[in-house]
N, C-alpha and C positions, 0 to 999 in steps of 0.2 A: 686851578691850573695843575698840570701834570709836568713837573720840571725835574730833570735828572742831569747827571754829568753829560749825557749824550747831547742834550740841548745846548749846553755851554760849549762843548767841543765843536759842534757843527753849526752853531748860530741859528738854531731853529726853535720854533715855539713848542712843538710837541715831539716826544721821542718816538716818532713813527716814521719808518723808512719804507719806501716803495721798492720792491724787488727789481733788479736790473735785468729783466727778461729780454732775451734776444728777439728781435723783430717786433716785440710787443711794447717794450719800454722806449718809446720815441720821445722827442722833445715835448710833444703835446701833453703826454701823460706826466712826464717829469715836472714840467712847469706847473701843471694843475695841482700836483701834490705839494710842491714847494709853496705855491701861492696859498694853499690851505693850511700851512703851518708845519708840514712835515718836511721830509727830504726826498725829493724826486730824483730818480736815477735814469740815465740813458743807458740802454743795454748795448754795448759794443758788439758782443757776440763774435762772429767771424767776419764782421764787416770791414771793408777796406778803410784806411784812414780818412779818405776824403768824405766818405759817408758819415763817419763819426763827427768829423769837423763841421759838416753841414748841420747835423743835429745840435751840436753845441752852440753854434751861432744862432740857430732858431730858438733854442731854449733861452739864451740871453736876451732875445727880443721879447720873449713871452713872460719873463719873470725877472725881478730884481732881487729875488731871494736866493739863498744857497741851493745848489743842486750838485749832482755828481755824475760820474760815469762808471759803470761796471765793466771791468776789463777781464776777459777770459784769457788767461796767460798761455793757453795752448793755441790761441789764434795764430794763423800764419802771418798776420799783420800786426802783431802785438808791439813790435818796436816802433813802427810808424804811428800806431795809435797813441803810444806813450809820448811820442814827439808832439803830436797834435794836442794832447792833454796839457803838456808843459807849456807849449807856446800859447795856448788858450787860457792858461792859468785856471784850470778847473778847480773849484774849491774842495771837492771830495772825490776820492777814488776808492771804489771797492773792487776787490779782486777775487777771482775764483779759478779753480783748476790749476793750482800751482803755487809757487812761493814768490812773492813780490819783492824779495830781499834786494835784488839787483837794482830796483827802481826807487827804493825808499829814499836814499839821500837826494836824488834828483827831485822827487816829488816834494820832499820837505824844503828844498831850495826855493820852491814857488809857494810855500805855505799851504800846500794841499794836505788835507787830512786823509790818512790811509787806513782802510778798514778791510782786512781780508775776511773771506768766508772760510770758516774752519769746521771740519767734521770730527775732530778728536782733541783730547787734552794735550797730547804731545805737540801737535802742530800749534795749538793755542799758546802754549808756553814758549815755543820757538819764536812765534810772531811777536810776542811781548818783548823778548830779548832783543829783537831787531828794531824795536822802537815804534811799532804801529800805534795808532791812537785809540782804537777800539776793535772789537771782534764781532762779526756776525756768526753766531753759532747756529748752524742749520741742521735740523733733524731730518730723518728720512721721510717724514710726512710731506715734505715740500714737493713741488713740481719740478720737472727738469732733471738735471743731473743730481744725484743724491748719494749720501753715505748710508751707513748701516744703523747707527744709533738713533733712537728717538729723541725728540726735543725734550721730553719729560726727564730723561736720564742724562742727557748730554749737557744741558744748560747748567744745572747746579754743580756738576763736576768741574766744568770750566770756570764758572763763577768763583768756585773755591780755589782754583789753581792759579788765577791771575789777578792782578790788581787793577787792570784797565777795564773800562766798561764792556759789558756783554750785551749784545743785541740778539734777541731770540728770533729764530725764523723756523718755519715749518709747522703747519697745523694751526695757524692763527688767522682768523677771519673776522672776529668780532670782539667786543669788550671782554667776554669771558676768557678768551684766549690771551688777551693782554694782561688781565689780572693774574692769570695762571703763570704767565711768563715772569711777571714781577715777583710773584711768590717764589719762583725758582731761583731768583737772584739776578735776573736780567734788569737792565736799566733802559731798555728800549726794545722795540719789536720791528721786524721787517715783514711786510705783507706783500705777497705777489698775486696770487690767484684772485683775491678780493678786488684788487685794483684793475685786473683785466676787465672785469664786468663794471666798467664805468663809462659814462658818456664821452669822456675825453680820450679814452683809449682808442687808438686807431686800428686795432685788430678787427678783422672781418666780422660782421654780425653773426655769421654762422659759428665762428670760433667762440664768441661770447655765449651764443645760444646753447652750444654743446655743454658749456660749464653750468649754465643755469639749469639745464635739464638733467645734469648728472645726478646719479644716486650715490649712496654711501660707499659702495664697493667698486665704483667705476674707474677710479684712479689706480692703475696697475703699473707694475715695474717691468721693463723690458731691458734686454742687453746685459743681464747679470754675468753671462759667460764672457763678456768682453772686458770685464773689470771696470766698466763705466756705465753703471745702470742708470736708466732714465725713467721717471714717472710721468705717465700721460694717460689720457682717457682711453679706455679700451674701444677698439674699432677694428676694421679690417687690417690695418697696419700692425697693430699689436698682436693680432692672431698670426700674421705672417712672420713676425719676429719669433713668436713662440714656436712655430713649426721649424724654423731654421735652427733654433737653439736645441730643440728636441732631437734633431737629426745630426747634431754635432757639427754644424757649419763653422767655417773659419771666421775669425774676427773680421777679416777683410770683407767676407761675403755679407756678414751682418751689418757692418758699417756702410757698405754700399747700398743696402736696402734703405737705410735711414737718411742717406744723403739728400739734402734739399727738402726733406719732408716737413720740417717746422715751417719753412716759408710757405709751402703749399697750404698749410692749415691756417696760418696767421694772416697771410696776405691774400691768398686766393680763395680761402673759405672751404678748402677740401677737408672736411672733418671726418670723412670715411677712410681716405687713404693717406691723409697727412698726419703729422705728429701733433696731437692736441695736448701739449704739455700743460699740466695742471696738478695742483696738490690735492691731498685727501680732503681738504676743506671744500672742494668743489661741490660735494653733496649738501653743504650748508648754505650755499649761495643761490638765492632764488630771484634776484632782480638785478637790474642795471640802473645805477644812480649816478648823479654828478659826484665828482671827487669830494667837493666841499661838503655835501650832505653826508657822505660816508665818514669823513673826518669828524664832523660835528657829532655824529651819532657815537662814534668810538669814544670820543673824549667825554661826552656827557654821561655815558653809561659806565665809564671806567673810574672817573674821579670820585664819585661817592663811595665806591667800594674800597678804593685806596685809602680814603679818609677814615672809613670805618675800621679797616685793618690796622692803620697806624694807631688809632685810639685804643683798639682792643689790645694790641701788643704792649703799648705804653702802660695800660692799666694793669696788665697781668705780669709781665716779666721782661724787664728791659735787657736782661742778659741773654735772651734766647736768640737763635739764629734769625728768627723772624724780625726781631727788633732791629737787627743790623740791616736787614733788607728794607723794611718799610721806612726806616728813619732817613733813608737817602732821597725820599721824594718830598718835594716842596709843594 
């Protein structure tokens, strides 16, 4: 077994969370991940509250395990979405693109666990002081909206700076990534792109195919000039973004180009002109499998390495930083 504080806090079997990807992370995917022992998330994105409520109800019909909702705090519907989450008593809420502070007391009132996504040490410390339960520490390798620091350098710095559990995200697609995240001080991992390429994911087959066929350098960053960079697979849209930025287009003009493009890719299958958000691990993913198969593979390949590392550290030096890391796994 692979058991950490993340499992205890969330009431899950394995410390593996599925990313709350807008349009991609529907009830079907969330329920499948939760049923397989991880934590599935519904991605609220910019969806109206009634859409989110429908997905929550569907997830409750598909699983009796804990699941969560990822809330984008910049959404125009965030207040209504939070109302739905509270009335539905969603067990876990992850947040991105902002500070969830104003909602924490209300969420704690319904016993929801609150896990913000953070891109910096300063924000991580601030979130801990507000009383959140854990942190998703996301490196720039991730798909979608990203920060600047890599998972490799960000996770250990935040793990050293806070006492609550750290969940590593960005650049993780297999057991090697999980073991690496644990070695950096994480007590859980979040996978996004890997779970897109599953049978239960409702994303368009062409979206999945684009990821499976992606090569190592195909996940590129657009929109840096806007202050809100996004990583997606290169195509006609990314080239159009590049042209606009090179000519010094306004933020409004760049954002207008991207409006609705994620839905075009995920729902309609337009992988040429739509936004195929995916992380750098896209080049590692070569197949589409059931969620359960992926989860079993991740655990079966991770556990022996963790056991080996625990024994190695125990035999050599109980006072090392590695001893503190590996001793936390049961």
